[in-house]
N, C-alpha and C positions, 0 to 999 in steps of 0.2 A: 593421489588418486581422488580423494574427496574434494580437493580444490578444483580439479578438472571437471568433475561431475557438477558441482555447484555453479561454476562459471558457465559451463555449457547450458545448463537449465536457465540461468539468468539471461544469457545472450539470446536464447531461443525466445524467451518471454519478451525481451526488448523488441526483437524483430517482429514477432506476431502482433504485439500491442501497437507498434507504430504502423505496421502494414494493414492490419485488419481491425484493430481496436478490440481484439479478442485474446484471451489467454486460455489455451486449450487444456482440458482435463488431463490429457496424457502427459503434458509438461508439468502442471502444478501438482496433481495428485501423484503422478509418477515421481516427481521431484521429492515430494514428501516421503514416499516409500523409500527412495534412495537415501534420503536423510536418516531414516530409521535404520536401514541396513548398514550404512556407513558408520553411524554412531555405535551400533551394536558391535560391528566388526572391531572397531578400535577401542571401545570402552566397556564392552560386555553389557550386562543388564543395567549398569549405571548409565551408559550411553543411551540405551533404549529409553530409560526414564527421562533423561535430559531431552531427547528428541521428542518424546510425547508431550512433556510440559512446554517445550518450545512451540510445537505445532498448535497446541491448545491456546497458548498465549497469543500467537500470531492471529488465530481466528478470532479470539475474544476482542483483540484490539480493534479490529475492523468490522465487527458484527453490527455495531450501532450505525456507523456510516452506511453500511450496506442496507440495513433495514429501513433507512430513511431515503434510500435511492441515490445516495451520493457517490457510490462506487459500485462496481460489478462484483459478482460472485467470484470471478477469476482472480480479482485482486485479493480477496479474502483468502482464497486457496493458495495464492502465491506467497502471501506473508506467512501462512501456515507452513508451507514448504521451507521457506527461509528459516523459520523457527525450528523445524525438524532438523535442519542441517546445523544451525548455529546456536541453538538454545534460546531460552526465553529472553535473557538480558539483551543479547545481540539482535533478536527479532524486534524488540522495542526500540533499540537504537536505530535499526534500519528504517523503521516506521517514522521515527522523529526526523531523520535526515530527509526521507521522502516527503514528509509534511512541509518541511522548510523549502525544499525544492519545488513542491507543488504551489506554495504561496508565491514564490518568485516567478514561476511559470505563468500563473494566473495573472499576476500583476503586469508581467510583460505583455501578455495577450491583450489585457484590458487597456493598457497604455497605448498599444499599437492601434486599437480600435477607438481610441480617445473616449473610453468609458470609465477609466480608472477613478476619476474624481466623483462622478455620479454614483458609481457602485460603492465607493468608500463612504460617501455621505449616507446612502441608503442603509448600508450595513451598520453604521454608527447609530442611525435612528432606530433600526430594528433591535440592536443590542440594548439601547436605552429603554425601549418599550419592554423588552424581555426582563431587564433588571427591575424596572418600576412595577411590573406586573407580579413581582414576587417569584420570578424565575419560572413562569408558566409558559409553555410553548404555544405560540400563536401561529396560525397558518395564514400566509399571505399568498394570494394568487399572483404569480409572476409570469413573465414571458419566457417560454422555453421553446426552442425550435427543434430540439432533439437530434440535431445533426452531429456527426462524428467530429466535425471541426470545432464544435462548441464544448467538447469534452477534453479532459486532461488525460493523457495516457499514463495512468497511475501505475500500471504494471512496470512501465519503463522507469518511473521514479523510484518505485520499491526496489527494482533490480539495481539501480545505481546506488541507492542507500545501502543495500546489502553488500555490494561490491566495495564500497567505501569502508564499511565496518569490517568486512572480511579481509581485504587486502591491506588496509592501512592500520588495522587493529585499533580503530577509534573506540 
């Protein structure tokens, strides 16, 4: 039953993220609540503890990218829900798989737009400045069009990461 609940939540989030670029609270927060209930049902108070630590871990992992505007609040809540179901270790594994997929996705999009080389050079230059400045954050004004086409559906990638971890036991 827990497998069906988690897979259903992840598939809903995949669909809504691709279709509307939104992850709805009823799916993410409802998913977290189901993760708490499911873990409590199967493992008692120990399961409740695992779900809580997993939920907090999922949120903490993405809070900095969210605060910097790199991802949306729905993505943070989704990783929290994944953590509530799978626990802290698997939440981090899901994030790492999603991060790798996100890099591949971004590289493919940039390559298709013939911007990969320019962006890579710019990133290396910014990283060099960051290192030479003693790891101080510098803000550069860049071009942003704010369209949905220029964003990565990270909820989809988090869901795929969680499915890989959950179903393959990675």
